[in-house]
C-alpha positions as CSV (number, residue, x, y, z in Angstrom):
1,M,73.4,61.3,15.6
2,W,75.4,64.5,15.0
3,S,76.6,64.5,18.6
4,L,77.7,60.8,18.4
5,S,79.8,61.5,15.3
6,V,81.5,64.4,17.0
7,F,82.2,62.2,20.1
8,C,83.8,59.5,18.0
9,I,86.1,62.0,16.2
10,L,87.2,63.8,19.4
11,S,87.5,60.9,21.7
12,I,89.4,58.5,19.4
13,G,91.4,60.9,17.3
14,Y,93.4,58.8,14.8
15,V,90.8,56.0,15.0
16,S,87.6,56.7,13.0
17,C,84.2,55.4,14.1
18,E,84.4,52.7,11.4
19,Q,87.6,51.3,12.9
20,R,87.0,49.6,16.3
21,C,90.7,48.9,17.0
22,Q,92.4,51.7,18.9
23,G,95.8,52.7,20.1
24,S,99.3,52.1,18.7
25,P,99.5,49.3,17.8
26,R,95.8,49.0,17.1
27,M,94.2,46.7,19.7
28,Y,90.7,45.3,20.3
29,N,89.7,43.1,23.3
30,E,93.4,43.0,24.2
31,K,94.4,41.4,20.9
32,R,96.4,42.9,18.0
33,C,94.4,44.0,15.0
34,A,94.9,43.6,11.2
35,S,93.4,44.9,8.0
36,T,92.2,42.5,5.3
37,T,91.6,42.5,1.6
38,R,90.8,39.6,-0.8
39,Y,92.3,38.3,-4.0
40,N,92.2,35.4,-6.4
41,D,94.7,33.8,-8.7
42,Y,95.8,30.4,-10.0
43,H,99.4,30.4,-8.9
44,K,101.0,28.2,-6.3
45,G,102.1,31.2,-4.3
46,A,105.2,32.1,-2.2
47,C,104.9,28.9,-0.1
48,K,104.9,26.8,-3.3
49,C,101.6,25.0,-2.6
50,G,101.2,23.4,-6.0
51,P,102.5,20.5,-8.1
52,P,106.3,20.5,-8.5
53,S,106.2,21.3,-12.2
54,G,104.6,24.5,-13.4
55,D,103.0,27.2,-11.3
56,S,99.4,25.9,-10.8
57,Q,97.8,25.5,-7.3
58,F,96.7,22.6,-5.4
59,G,92.9,22.6,-5.3
60,W,92.8,23.4,-1.6
61,N,95.1,26.4,-2.1
62,H,92.4,27.8,-4.4
63,D,89.2,27.0,-2.5
64,H,90.1,26.7,1.2
65,F,90.8,29.5,3.7
66,V,94.3,30.7,2.8
67,T,96.0,34.0,3.1
68,A,98.9,36.1,1.8
69,P,100.1,38.3,4.8
70,N,102.3,41.3,4.6
71,Q,106.1,40.8,4.1
72,M,107.0,41.3,7.7
73,F,104.5,38.8,8.9
74,F,105.4,36.3,6.1
75,D,109.1,36.6,6.8
76,E,110.9,39.2,8.9
77,G,114.1,38.5,7.0
78,Y,112.5,39.7,3.8
79,S,112.5,36.3,2.1
80,G,110.2,36.3,-0.9
81,R,109.4,32.6,-0.7
82,C,109.3,29.8,1.9
83,G,108.9,32.4,4.6
84,Q,109.2,31.7,8.3
85,R,105.4,31.7,8.7
86,C,104.6,29.5,5.6
87,G,102.1,26.9,6.8
88,K,101.2,28.7,10.0
89,C,97.6,29.4,10.7
90,V,95.9,32.5,12.0
91,K,92.5,32.9,13.5
92,L,90.9,36.1,12.3
93,T,88.0,37.5,14.2
94,T,85.9,40.4,13.0
95,T,85.6,43.5,15.2
96,G,82.6,44.9,13.4
97,G,84.9,47.6,12.0
98,Y,86.5,48.4,8.6
99,V,88.7,50.9,7.0
100,P,86.6,53.8,5.7
101,G,86.2,53.7,1.9
102,Q,87.9,50.3,1.7
103,G,85.3,47.9,3.0
104,S,81.9,47.6,4.7
105,P,80.6,46.5,8.1
106,T,80.7,42.9,9.1
107,P,79.1,41.7,12.4
108,A,81.6,41.4,15.2
109,G,82.7,38.0,16.5
110,Q,82.9,36.0,13.3
111,S,86.1,33.8,13.4
112,H,87.8,31.7,10.7
113,V,91.2,30.0,10.6
114,F,93.4,30.7,7.6
115,M,96.7,29.1,6.5
116,V,99.6,31.2,5.2
117,T,100.4,30.1,1.7
118,N,101.4,33.3,-0.1
119,L,102.9,36.8,0.3
120,C,101.5,40.3,0.0
121,R,104.5,42.1,-1.3
122,N,105.1,45.7,-0.6
123,V,104.7,46.7,-4.2
124,Y,102.0,48.3,-6.3
125,P,99.1,48.1,-5.7
126,N,99.7,46.8,-2.1
127,Q,101.9,49.5,-0.6
128,N,99.1,51.1,1.5
129,W,98.3,47.7,3.1
130,C,101.5,45.7,3.2
131,N,104.2,48.2,4.0
132,Q,104.7,47.5,7.7
133,G,108.3,48.2,8.8
134,T,108.5,45.6,11.6
135,G,107.3,42.2,12.4
136,P,103.8,41.6,13.8
137,Y,104.8,41.9,17.4
138,G,106.5,45.3,16.8
139,N,104.9,48.7,16.3
140,G,105.5,49.2,12.5
141,H,102.1,49.6,10.8
142,N,100.6,50.1,7.4
143,D,99.0,53.3,6.2
144,Y,95.8,52.4,8.1
145,G,97.6,51.8,11.4
146,Y,97.7,48.0,11.5
147,V,100.8,45.9,12.4
148,A,99.6,43.1,10.1
149,H,97.6,42.7,6.9
150,F,96.0,39.6,5.5
151,D,95.0,39.3,1.8
152,L,92.5,36.5,1.8
153,G,92.3,34.0,-1.0
154,N,88.9,34.2,-2.8
155,G,89.6,31.9,-5.7
156,A,86.3,30.0,-5.3
157,N,84.4,33.0,-3.7
158,Q,84.9,31.4,-0.3
159,I,85.4,34.9,1.3
160,S,82.5,36.4,-0.6
161,R,80.3,33.6,0.5
162,I,80.9,34.3,4.2
163,G,80.0,38.0,3.6
164,W,83.4,39.5,4.4
165,N,84.2,42.7,2.5
166,N,87.6,43.7,3.8
167,P,86.7,43.6,7.5
168,E,88.9,44.8,10.4
169,V,90.0,41.8,12.4
170,T,92.0,40.6,15.4
171,W,94.5,37.9,14.8
172,E,96.2,35.1,16.7
173,I,98.4,32.2,15.6
174,V,96.6,28.9,16.3
175,S,96.7,25.3,15.2
176,C,95.4,24.5,11.7
177,H,91.9,23.3,12.6
178,G,88.7,24.9,11.3
179,A,86.0,24.5,8.8
180,N,87.5,24.8,5.4
181,T,91.0,25.4,6.8
182,P,93.9,23.5,5.1
183,T,95.3,20.7,7.3
184,D,99.0,20.2,8.3
185,E,98.9,17.1,6.1
186,M,97.9,19.2,3.1
187,Y,100.7,21.6,3.8
188,Q,103.3,18.8,3.8
189,H,102.8,18.5,0.1
190,C,104.0,22.1,-0.5
191,Q,107.5,22.6,-1.7
192,C,108.2,24.8,1.3
193,A,107.1,22.1,3.7
194,H,110.6,21.9,5.2
195,H,110.8,25.6,5.8
196,G,108.6,28.0,7.7
197,K,106.3,26.0,9.9
198,R,108.8,23.3,10.7
199,S,111.6,25.8,11.5
200,L,109.4,27.8,13.8
201,N,108.1,24.7,15.6
202,E,111.7,23.7,16.3
203,S,112.5,27.2,17.7
204,T,111.6,28.9,21.0
205,N,109.5,31.6,19.6
206,G,107.0,32.3,22.4
207,S,103.3,31.8,21.6
208,E,104.1,30.7,18.1
209,N,106.0,27.6,19.2
210,G,104.1,24.4,18.7
211,F,101.6,25.7,16.0
């Protein structure tokens, strides 16, 4: 056991044995990696997914798989609401790793699809996680080496129920289909429905176009 620990430290350097993603940017199985945390609140969020009056959420924005990514994933122009990736969906797949002291092991290969409905701002207490200096396809990373971070909505304990405790994940932008994933029709009721997802779909933005 001692020799294995030494091998991990010497062979991967910046990457600890708990973190499976390696390199800069961190990659796993040829996919970019992200860190995750979880949160719960009752606000409609930065994509304004709630009734027009007040600041309450739609029910699905509370109990479905939704996420608040870091600022530069949410909107590379630093918008604080109706960001360019509002309504986009990301498939997160566990690597089996985690940030030491910030989570615990989750079996590798578990995938769920999350819709972007909120923003993880680069302010206290999020600075260590959400302070990436470039968009998700650049090399800017947070304090733990990840180009993206996803704060996962846990308002109805939906993240706790699947046994995720801040796992390290790979991410890819996909269509919004999945068990407990909000649908495109649901998103059309958000006040930001004519921003973000629509404007990206109408652009030529590589692999994101069409989702």
